[in-house]
C-alpha positions in Angstrom: -15.7 51.8 -1.9 -14.6 54.5 -4.4 -13.0 52.2 -7.0 -14.5 49.4 -9.1 -13.2 47.2 -11.8 -13.9 48.9 -15.2 -16.3 47.1 -17.5 -13.6 46.6 -20.1 -11.4 44.8 -17.5 -14.4 42.8 -16.4 -15.0 41.6 -19.9 -11.3 40.7 -20.3 -11.4 39.0 -16.9 -14.4 36.9 -18.0 -12.6 35.8 -21.2 -9.4 35.0 -19.3 -7.5 37.7 -21.2 -6.8 40.2 -18.4 -3.1 40.4 -17.8 -1.2 40.9 -14.5 -1.1 43.0 -12.4 -4.7 44.0 -13.3 -6.0 40.5 -12.9 -4.6 40.4 -9.4 -6.4 43.6 -8.5 -9.6 42.3 -10.0 -9.3 39.0 -8.0 -8.8 40.8 -4.8 -11.6 43.3 -5.5 -14.2 40.8 -6.6 -13.9 38.8 -3.4 -15.3 41.8 -1.4 -17.4 43.7 -3.9 -20.9 42.4 -4.7 -21.6 45.1 -7.2 -18.6 44.1 -9.4 -19.5 40.4 -9.1 -23.0 41.2 -10.4 -21.5 43.2 -13.2 -19.1 40.3 -14.0 -22.1 38.0 -14.2 -23.8 40.3 -16.7 -20.9 40.6 -19.0 -19.9 36.9 -18.8 -21.0 34.2 -21.2 -23.3 32.0 -19.1 -21.9 28.8 -20.7 -18.3 29.8 -20.0 -19.2 31.0 -16.5 -21.0 27.7 -15.7 -18.1 25.7 -17.1 -15.7 27.7 -14.8 -17.8 27.0 -11.8 -17.9 23.3 -12.6 -14.1 23.2 -12.9 -13.8 25.0 -9.6 -16.2 22.6 -7.9 -14.4 19.6 -9.3 -11.1 21.1 -8.1 -12.4 21.7 -4.6 -14.0 18.2 -4.4 -11.0 16.4 -5.7 -9.1 14.5 -3.0 -5.7 15.8 -2.2 -2.8 13.9 -3.7 -0.5 12.5 -1.0 3.2 12.4 -1.2 3.4 8.7 -1.9 0.8 9.0 -4.7 2.6 11.9 -6.2 5.9 10.0 -6.2 4.3 7.0 -7.9 2.8 9.2 -10.6 6.2 10.9 -11.1 7.7 7.4 -11.5 5.4 6.7 -14.3 2.6 4.8 -12.5 -0.8 5.4 -13.9 -3.0 7.7 -11.8 -5.7 5.2 -10.9 -3.0 2.6 -10.1 -1.1 5.1 -7.9 -4.4 5.9 -6.1 -5.1 2.3 -5.4 -1.6 1.7 -4.1 -1.5 4.8 -2.0 -4.8 3.9 -0.4 -3.6 0.4 0.6 -3.8 -0.1 4.4 -0.3 -1.5 4.6 1.2 1.7 3.3 -0.3 3.8 6.1 1.8 5.1 8.9 -0.1 3.0 11.5 0.8 -0.2 9.8 4.3 0.8 9.0 4.8 1.9 12.6 3.6 -1.4 13.9 6.0 -3.3 11.6 8.9 -1.2 12.7 8.0 -1.7 16.3 7.8 -5.5 15.9 11.2 -5.5 14.2 12.8 -3.3 16.8 11.5 -5.6 19.6 12.7 -8.7 17.9 16.1 -7.2 17.1 16.4 -6.1 20.7 15.5 -9.5 21.9 18.2 -11.1 19.6 20.8 -8.7 21.1 19.6 -9.5 24.6 20.2 -13.2 24.3 23.9 -13.6 25.1 25.6 -16.5 23.4 22.7 -17.4 21.2 23.7 -18.7 17.8 20.4 -18.0 16.1 18.0 -15.0 16.4 15.1 -17.4 16.7 12.3 -14.8 17.6 13.3 -12.6 14.7 13.4 -15.5 12.2 10.0 -16.7 13.4 8.2 -13.3 13.2 9.8 -11.8 10.1 8.1 -14.2 7.6 4.7 -13.4 9.1 4.9 -9.7 8.4 4.6 -9.8 4.5 1.8 -12.4 4.9 -0.2 -10.1 7.2 0.5 -7.2 4.9 -0.9 -9.0 1.9 -4.0 -10.0 3.9 -4.7 -6.4 4.8 -4.3 -5.2 1.2 -7.0 -7.3 -0.4 -10.6 -8.0 0.5 -13.8 -6.1 1.5 -13.4 -6.8 5.2 -10.1 -5.0 5.7 -9.6 -2.7 2.7 -11.6 0.6 2.9 -11.0 1.2 -0.8 -12.3 -2.2 -1.9 -15.3 -0.9 -3.8 -13.0 1.5 -5.7 -10.7 -1.3 -6.5 -13.5 -3.5 -7.8 -14.7 -0.8 -10.3 -11.1 0.2 -11.3 -10.1 -0.8 -14.8 -7.8 -3.5 -13.5 -7.9 -7.3 -13.6 -8.4 -8.7 -10.1 -5.2 -10.7 -10.3 -3.3 -7.7 -11.6 -4.5 -5.6 -8.7 -3.5 -8.3 -6.2 -0.1 -8.6 -7.8 0.4 -4.8 -7.7 -0.4 -4.6 -4.1 1.6 -7.7 -3.3 4.7 -6.3 -4.9 4.2 -3.1 -2.9 3.8 -5.0 0.3 6.8 -7.2 -0.4 8.9 -4.2 -1.4 8.1 -2.4 1.8 8.1 -5.2 4.3 11.1 -7.1 2.9 13.0 -3.8 2.8 12.3 -3.2 6.5 13.2 -6.8 7.3 16.4 -6.3 5.4 17.2 -3.2 7.4 16.5 -5.1 10.6 18.8 -7.9 9.4 21.6 -5.3 9.1 21.2 -4.6 12.8 22.2 -8.2 13.5 25.7 -8.3 12.0 27.0 -10.9 14.4 24.8 -13.6 12.9 26.0 -13.1 9.3 24.0 -14.8 6.6 22.1 -16.8 9.2 20.1 -13.7 9.9 18.7 -13.9 6.3 17.1 -17.3 6.9 13.7 -15.6 7.1 13.6 -14.6 3.5 12.6 -17.9 1.8 10.0 -18.8 4.5 8.6 -15.3 4.0 8.2 -15.8 0.3 6.8 -19.3 0.8 4.1 -18.2 3.3 3.1 -15.3 1.1 2.8 -17.5 -2.0 0.9 -20.2 -0.1 -1.5 -17.6 1.3 -2.2 -16.0 -2.1 -2.7 -19.4 -3.8 -5.3 -20.4 -1.2 -7.1 -17.0 -1.3 -9.5 -17.8 -4.3 -10.9 -20.8 -2.4 -10.7 -19.7 1.3 -10.9 -15.9 1.1 -8.4 -13.1 1.7 -8.6 -13.4 5.5 -9.0 -17.1 6.2 -6.3 -18.2 3.8 -3.4 -16.2 5.3 -4.7 -16.8 8.8 -4.5 -20.6 8.3 -1.0 -20.3 6.7 0.1 -18.2 9.6 -1.3 -20.7 12.1 0.4 -23.5 10.2 3.7 -21.6 10.4 3.4 -21.2 14.2 2.5 -24.9 14.6 5.6 -25.9 12.5 7.9 -23.7 14.6 6.5 -25.2 17.9 6.9 -28.7 16.6 10.4 -28.0 15.4 11.3 -26.5 18.8 10.1 -29.6 20.5 12.0 -31.9 18.2 15.3 -30.2 18.9 14.8 -30.7 22.6 16.7 -27.6 23.8 19.8 -28.3 21.7 21.7 -25.3 20.3 20.7 -26.1 16.7 18.6 -24.0 14.4 14.9 -24.8 14.0 14.1 -27.1 11.1 12.7 -24.3 8.7 16.1 -22.5 9.0 18.3 -25.4 8.2 19.5 -26.0 4.6 16.9 -28.7 4.1 14.2 -26.3 5.5 15.3 -23.6 3.2 15.0 -26.0 0.2 11.5 -26.9 1.2 10.6 -23.2 1.5 11.9 -22.6 -2.0 9.8 -25.5 -3.4 6.7 -24.2 -1.6 7.4 -20.7 -3.1 7.6 -22.1 -6.6 4.5 -24.3 -6.2 2.5 -21.5 -4.7 3.5 -19.1 -7.5 2.6 -21.7 -10.1 -0.8 -22.4 -8.5 -1.4 -18.7 -8.2 -0.8 -18.3 -11.9 -3.1 -21.1 -12.8 -5.9 -19.7 -10.6 -5.4 -16.1 -11.7 -8.9 -15.8 -13.3 -10.7 -16.8 -10.1 -9.8 -13.6 -8.4 -12.3 -11.7 -10.6 -15.0 -14.2 -9.7 -14.1 -13.9 -6.0 -14.4 -10.1 -6.2 -17.8 -10.4 -7.8 -19.0 -12.6 -4.9 -17.5 -10.5 -2.2 -19.0 -7.1 -3.2 
């Protein structure tokens, strides 16, 4: 190798003052020339050089920012909050794919039933999706980022609400798109909305006492039991199940309000629950 970086250029390179295109030539040359790297080490300030290596190591070790996290940061969300949201299991492609598959199947089943006045299967499953999403977003058993969430500078209740809003925004949005695929049912296809909010609020309100897995599980089982009982009571008649009647919608609204109020009253218990679960 007949050419080497001049000492003056090496000193300017070490100070960060070497201008292009000389700095490009120096970069390319230093990667393959041990002699020039040794000379650079001799003319560099050890403190500055160590700081540069530390910055380089930190940059290499830093996790890559995903598209969702970058969009949240651009929207004004704090970096640590965006990281916790982006790492939520319900925002992964596997979960979203499962939700989309369930909705497609239920919409297909509704179209396959000729003459049916109510998309019963769709209305029965749609409220369970946000409940399951919230259950997957909080707790050490299901959330791989739980330890990071515990040490994050966030109130436990605030973290829960942040992820709950994210879950509801995604799942209710997907449910809404699926509803648009059922235009023949009109507003009746939206009868899942209030039960979905009621199940989610009830599951969250019970979480401080029963835990993030048992609470939504029991609420989900209760919902399935209610649907089975309502189906038996209608005895095959072409009428909507009780939760999707005006009276049932009113009850769902009341449950939503009560669950939200109880959740607010118990908000401080989520920090205590986190401390016991770690």
